[in-house]
FIGUFI-577664 format. One record per residue (C-alpha): x, y, z; residue in three letters. Coordinates in nm, 3 decimals. Layout:
         u         v         w   code
         X         Y         Z    ala
...
END
This chain:
         u         v         w   code
    17.494     1.161     8.374    met
    17.320     1.011     8.038    glu
    16.962     0.974     8.042    ser
    16.833     0.641     7.992    pro
    16.666     0.722     7.606    ala
    17.114     0.855     7.523    glu
    17.230     0.489     7.604    leu
    17.343     0.317     7.357    pro
    17.070     0.065     7.249    gly
    16.776     0.228     7.426    arg
    16.472     0.341     7.290    pro
    16.368     0.679     7.299    asp
    16.060     0.646     7.579    pro
    15.848     0.884     7.389    ala
    15.791     0.635     7.116    val
    15.624     0.337     7.174    pro
    15.779    -0.043     7.129    pro
    15.738    -0.231     6.878    val
    15.485    -0.528     6.904    ala
    15.632    -0.816     7.037    gly
    15.533    -1.169     6.933    arg
    15.165    -1.157     7.141    gly
    15.061    -0.822     6.880    gly
    15.038    -0.465     7.019    ala
    14.744    -0.339     7.204    arg
    14.505    -0.192     6.906    val
    14.576     0.121     7.150    gly
    14.986     0.090     7.115    glu
    14.917     0.067     6.724    asp
    14.672     0.357     6.668    leu
    14.930     0.572     6.899    asn
    15.246     0.463     6.739    arg
    15.079     0.506     6.370    ala
    15.036     0.882     6.487    leu
    15.414     0.930     6.559    his
    15.478     0.762     6.214    gly
    15.270     1.010     6.052    leu
    15.380     1.294     6.222    leu
    15.744     1.207     6.154    glu
    15.662     1.142     5.801    asp
    15.454     1.507     5.680    asp
    15.504     1.768     5.872    pro
    15.226     1.919     5.764    ser
    14.978     1.728     5.990    val
    14.852     1.865     6.324    tyr
    14.733     1.668     6.567    val
    14.402     1.878     6.793    leu
    14.234     1.816     7.107    gly
    14.176     1.849     7.519    glu
    14.482     1.721     7.710    asp
    14.673     1.579     7.471    leu
    14.973     1.718     7.609    leu
    15.224     1.475     7.778    asp
    15.265     1.368     8.089    pro
    14.889     1.310     8.029    tyr
    14.912     1.212     7.686    gly
    14.521     1.195     7.650    gly
    14.238     1.060     7.826    ala
    14.299     0.688     7.669    phe
    14.721     0.776     7.589    lys
    14.645     0.767     7.195    ile
    14.890     1.073     7.180    thr
    15.158     0.985     7.469    lys
    15.500     1.072     7.351    gly
    15.384     1.286     7.007    leu
    15.379     1.620     7.227    ser
    15.719     1.548     7.350    thr
    15.820     1.490     7.018    arg
    15.701     1.734     6.813    phe
    15.561     2.069     7.046    pro
    15.478     2.252     6.745    asp
    15.193     2.054     6.594    arg
    15.023     1.877     6.871    val
    14.806     2.112     7.036    leu
    14.600     2.132     7.330    thr
    14.245     2.273     7.301    thr
    14.001     2.450     7.508    pro
    13.727     2.232     7.660    leu
    13.523     2.318     7.321    ser
    13.426     2.037     7.024    glu
    13.278     2.266     6.826    gly
    13.631     2.492     6.848    thr
    13.858     2.151     6.823    ile
    13.688     2.077     6.490    val
    13.624     2.393     6.349    gly
    14.038     2.429     6.367    ala
    14.068     2.165     6.223    ala
    13.878     2.223     5.945    ser
    14.038     2.541     5.883    gly
    14.384     2.407     5.863    leu
    14.300     2.141     5.663    ala
    14.102     2.384     5.461    leu
    14.446     2.617     5.435    ala
    14.654     2.345     5.335    gly
    14.747     2.110     5.587    gly
    14.637     1.808     5.778    lys
    14.466     1.795     6.067    ala
    14.363     1.539     6.283    ile
    14.067     1.611     6.590    ala
    14.006     1.397     6.945    glu
    13.697     1.405     7.058    ile
    13.712     1.237     7.408    met
    13.398     1.064     7.382    phe
    13.211     1.043     7.072    ala
    12.917     1.136     7.273    asp
    13.032     1.504     7.255    phe
    13.048     1.522     6.863    ala
    12.723     1.658     6.879    ala
    12.889     1.958     7.041    leu
    13.046     1.956     6.679    ala
    12.746     1.884     6.448    phe
    12.757     2.207     6.297    asp
    13.070     2.199     6.237    gln
    13.063     1.877     6.047    ile
    12.761     1.920     5.870    leu
    12.742     2.222     5.772    asn
    13.120     2.315     5.728    phe
    13.388     2.057     5.703    ala
    13.117     1.838     5.533    gly
    13.007     2.120     5.256    lys
    13.375     2.254     5.237    ser
    13.522     2.028     4.973    val
    13.230     2.060     4.690    thr
    13.088     2.409     4.778    met
    13.302     2.646     4.607    tyr
    13.269     2.586     4.295    gly
    13.582     2.338     4.252    ala
    13.676     2.078     4.448    arg
    13.916     2.199     4.754    val
    14.118     1.924     4.950    pro
    14.049     1.904     5.312    met
    14.252     1.625     5.465    pro
    14.095     1.584     5.799    leu
    14.026     1.250     6.034    val
    13.747     1.370     6.357    ile
    13.907     1.084     6.569    arg
    13.588     0.916     6.834    cys
    13.630     0.725     7.141    ala
    13.300     0.537     7.131    ser
    13.115     0.233     7.298    gly
    13.005     0.097     7.602    gly
    13.069    -0.198     7.830    his
    13.322     0.022     8.020    arg
    13.073     0.114     8.301    gly
    13.115     0.518     8.203    tyr
    12.679     0.599     8.181    gly
    12.430     0.722     7.956    pro
    12.658     0.997     7.855    thr
    13.007     0.891     7.799    his
    12.917     0.552     7.627    ser
    12.701     0.554     7.319    gln
    12.779     0.478     6.983    ser
    12.600     0.773     6.784    pro
    12.784     0.670     6.351    gln
    12.396     0.599     6.277    lys
    12.417     1.060     6.342    his
    12.665     1.117     6.067    phe
    12.552     0.848     5.775    ile
    12.460     0.989     5.456    gly
    12.595     1.338     5.482    ile
    12.739     1.490     5.169    pro
    13.158     1.440     5.151    gly
    13.201     1.285     5.493    leu
    13.290     0.908     5.530    ser
    13.354     0.684     5.822    leu
    13.558     0.470     5.960    phe
    13.595     0.230     6.242    glu
    13.937     0.095     6.398    met
    13.886    -0.264     6.443    ser
    14.206    -0.514     6.534    pro
    14.246    -0.646     6.209    phe
    14.348    -0.310     6.005    his
    14.684    -0.162     6.043    asp
    14.580     0.151     6.181    asn
    14.837     0.380     6.019    arg
    14.724     0.272     5.666    ala
    14.377     0.350     5.798    val
    14.498     0.727     5.868    leu
    14.661     0.740     5.486    asp
    14.390     0.616     5.317    arg
    14.152     0.888     5.493    met
    14.396     1.166     5.493    leu
    14.482     1.098     5.103    ala
    14.084     1.082     5.047    leu
    14.090     1.481     5.062    gly
    13.764     1.475     5.261    glu
    13.644     1.468     5.656    pro
    13.675     1.178     5.790    cys
    13.541     1.092     6.107    leu
    13.701     0.723     6.279    leu
    13.518     0.588     6.523    phe
    13.729     0.393     6.823    glu
    13.581     0.148     7.023    asp
    13.737     0.225     7.380    lys
    13.755    -0.142     7.480    val
    13.934    -0.219     7.135    leu
    14.160    -0.008     7.266    tyr
    14.333    -0.267     7.514    thr
    14.270    -0.566     7.259    arg
    14.606    -0.753     7.071    arg
    14.576    -0.691     6.754    met
    14.506    -1.002     6.525    tyr
    14.816    -1.143     6.409    pro
    14.798    -1.174     6.008    pro
    14.619    -1.459     5.924    gly
    14.490    -1.523     6.246    val
    14.187    -1.517     6.496    ala
    14.190    -1.707     6.751    glu
    14.233    -2.054     6.704    glu
    13.977    -2.186     6.483    leu
    13.939    -1.911     6.249    phe
    14.134    -1.743     6.041    arg
    14.101    -1.403     5.813    trp
    14.192    -1.210     5.511    asp
    14.159    -0.902     5.408    leu
    13.922    -0.851     5.061    ala
    13.973    -0.479     4.984    gly
    13.955    -0.287     5.311    asp
    13.708    -0.550     5.429    val
    13.820    -0.830     5.695    ala
    13.678    -1.171     5.589    val
    13.698    -1.421     5.884    val
    13.601    -1.731     5.851    arg
    13.694    -2.162     6.012    leu
    14.044    -2.219     5.926    asp
    14.066    -2.430     5.604    pro
    14.246    -2.662     5.770    ala
    13.977    -2.776     5.966    thr
    13.787    -2.817     5.688    thr
    14.013    -2.799     5.377    gly
    13.889    -2.614     5.065    pro
    13.600    -2.798     4.877    gly
    13.416    -2.808     4.550    pro
    13.160    -2.535     4.501    gly
    13.431    -2.241     4.693    ser
    13.315    -1.921     4.640    thr
    13.639    -1.691     4.564    pro
    13.586    -1.353     4.742    val
    13.785    -1.098     4.495    ala
    14.091    -0.958     4.670    gly
    14.035    -1.260     4.900    gly
    13.978    -1.624     5.080    pro
    13.764    -1.864     4.895    glu
    13.480    -2.012     5.129    ile
    13.353    -2.353     5.107    pro
    13.009    -2.460     5.097    pro
    12.991    -2.639     5.353    gly
    13.156    -2.317     5.569    asp
    12.856    -2.077     5.516    leu
    12.505    -2.124     5.688    asp
    12.549    -1.786     5.766    tyr
    12.754    -1.434     5.705    val
    12.771    -1.168     5.983    val
    12.874    -0.835     5.902    ile
    13.012    -0.585     6.177    val
    13.216    -0.282     6.256    pro
    13.532    -0.301     6.426    gly
    13.431    -0.247     6.730    gly
    13.207    -0.573     6.727    leu
    13.465    -0.804     6.612    ala
    13.547    -0.984     6.945    his
    13.200    -1.053     7.042    arg
    13.116    -1.151     6.674    ser
    13.386    -1.399     6.729    leu
    13.244    -1.504     7.033    ala
    12.940    -1.596     6.898    ala
    13.088    -1.767     6.583    met
    13.277    -2.022     6.842    arg
    12.930    -2.069     7.047    ala
    12.769    -2.135     6.705    leu
    13.001    -2.351     6.538    leu
    13.036    -2.528     6.888    leu
    12.741    -2.581     7.049    asp
    12.471    -2.571     6.704    his
    12.770    -2.713     6.435    asp
    12.707    -2.374     6.223    leu
    12.990    -2.237     6.023    ala
    12.938    -1.849     5.926    gly
    13.143    -1.582     5.817    val
    13.264    -1.286     6.003    leu
    13.279    -0.959     5.770    leu
    13.454    -0.586     5.943    val
    13.441    -0.360     5.703    pro
    13.749    -0.060     5.816    ser
    13.493     0.218     5.610    arg
    13.133     0.235     5.725    leu
    13.030     0.496     5.467    tyr
    13.010     0.471     5.194    pro
    13.039     0.087     5.205    phe
    13.060    -0.081     4.834    asp
    12.946    -0.425     4.922    pro
    13.039    -0.555     4.535    ala
    13.328    -0.742     4.601    pro
    13.145    -0.977     4.816    leu
    12.822    -0.998     4.676    leu
    12.911    -1.361     4.526    gly
    12.954    -1.457     4.890    leu
    12.641    -1.325     5.049    leu
    12.438    -1.386     4.761    gly
    12.491    -1.762     4.887    arg
    12.457    -1.698     5.247    ala
    12.168    -1.910     5.412    pro
    12.165    -1.568     5.616    leu
    12.306    -1.191     5.663    ile
    12.283    -1.052     6.001    cys
    12.438    -0.712     6.040    val
    12.512    -0.559     6.397    ala
    12.628    -0.265     6.551    glu
    12.580    -0.112     6.909    asp
    12.411     0.190     6.817    gly
    11.988     0.180     6.900    ser
    11.792     0.093     6.642    ala
    11.581     0.327     6.401    gly
    11.784     0.505     6.086    gly
    12.146     0.314     6.140    thr
    12.447     0.231     5.971    trp
    12.291    -0.156     5.941    gly
    11.947    -0.063     5.785    gly
    12.160     0.133     5.530    his
    12.337    -0.194     5.446    val
    12.062    -0.363     5.467    ala
    11.872    -0.196     5.240    ala
    12.136    -0.154     4.980    asp
    12.215    -0.544     4.988    leu
    11.773    -0.612     4.994    his
    11.815    -0.430     4.624    thr
    12.141    -0.568     4.521    arg
    11.983    -0.938     4.575    leu
    11.631    -0.883     4.638    trp
    11.674    -1.242     4.366    gly
    11.881    -1.458     4.527    arg
    11.786    -1.365     4.893    leu
    11.724    -1.696     5.076    arg
    11.526    -1.442     5.407    arg
    11.540    -1.087     5.493    pro
    11.860    -0.921     5.598    val
    11.904    -0.971     6.033    lys
    11.954    -0.650     6.193    leu
    12.142    -0.635     6.557    val
    12.106    -0.344     6.759    ser
    12.133    -0.190     7.133    ser
    11.814    -0.194     7.324    ala
    11.605     0.177     7.281    asp
    11.761     0.299     7.672    ser
    11.984     0.530     7.744    val
    12.282     0.331     7.838    ile
    12.293     0.279     8.240    pro
    12.631     0.306     8.451    thr
    12.589    -0.029     8.668    ala
    12.769    -0.291     8.453    ala
    12.433    -0.554     8.495    his
    12.238    -0.271     8.362    leu
    12.481    -0.170     8.097    glu
    12.504    -0.561     7.964    arg
    12.089    -0.567     7.910    asp
    12.151    -0.248     7.712    val
    12.449    -0.280     7.467    leu
    12.494    -0.595     7.267    val
    12.660    -0.905     7.363    gln
    12.822    -1.239     7.192    asp
    12.487    -1.378     7.278    ser
    12.256    -1.113     7.134    thr
    12.468    -1.177     6.801    ile
    12.384    -1.545     6.815    arg
    12.061    -1.564     6.919    arg
    11.993    -1.358     6.606    ala
    12.145    -1.610     6.408    val
    11.981    -1.872     6.526    leu
    11.594    -1.663     6.513    glu
    11.710    -1.586     6.161    gly
    11.767    -1.945     6.075    leu
    11.420    -2.052     6.205    gly
    11.571    -2.208     6.514    asp
    11.306    -2.240     6.790    ser
    11.525    -2.312     7.035    ser
    11.718    -2.066     7.038    ala
    11.762    -1.910     7.415    pro
END
């Protein structure tokens, strides 16, 4: 008897279906991106713990890969240092490697391989040596996983020569992001907020009923739907993106992809409860981050707020703020506002976890305080 996959019109169950009208979930989009990448490029390998079917990874992002590509999807021992070391060697030897760290917290166990081997190998041999390596890290809280499985450790990798940081978002096509990282020919970290795996990708141009979005380079620019306000005189064009009318710019929020939904919820509340209209910027590449195409917009914003899920001190947000202070010193109306998680381990209990991690209310309050609203809750 024929299997379901062999019947006419039946898809291969190992390949995720194409997204329906509601859009694929972010995790499904990433899974499909990996399928397409392995199918198109026989030099790509995927390494990590528990990746093989039928399990398909802790968050099912590698589901179906080992069935279709058994020789290039490799399960590994429980050793993050070994995973990254082997993947780095494979990439250095001419292959392309995608390594999965099951929880971003465990990237600390591979820090030596990332800092002292992968990051340096691109340039320390007297001539540039390509190392197409992507290290995927499931990050973030809001899942009740507790102190050692819920962190957002991006700040610990900022500023390492030869290392780029990216973050998954509901705006950015995961295949395009993976292609870009591998094309850089240098080690890259891809942080994937775990909550996003089950969220839907935003359809082209639409971010909930009140907001529209466009790409300006690799930055998603989210603003009020122009049908609500209409373009006005004095609109500021964003390089490669939309024009922002003056009345639609009370503040700008810059966040990594994992904070996109919380930021949009904050923007909605600020609009409906306080009549404040803002613009949200979500870069795909966190570091290095070049704000040059956005300086026209940022230079006339009454307030710039940078929010992130990690704790304060030596952060990506602090790096962005320092850069913007230098570039926009003559035009900034207020100091750049920074939003981070509380200085605490991340509890398991849901109500305590909420108190530590950044919420939409945290961002809303920060914007109101930054604009001098004394009634901010």
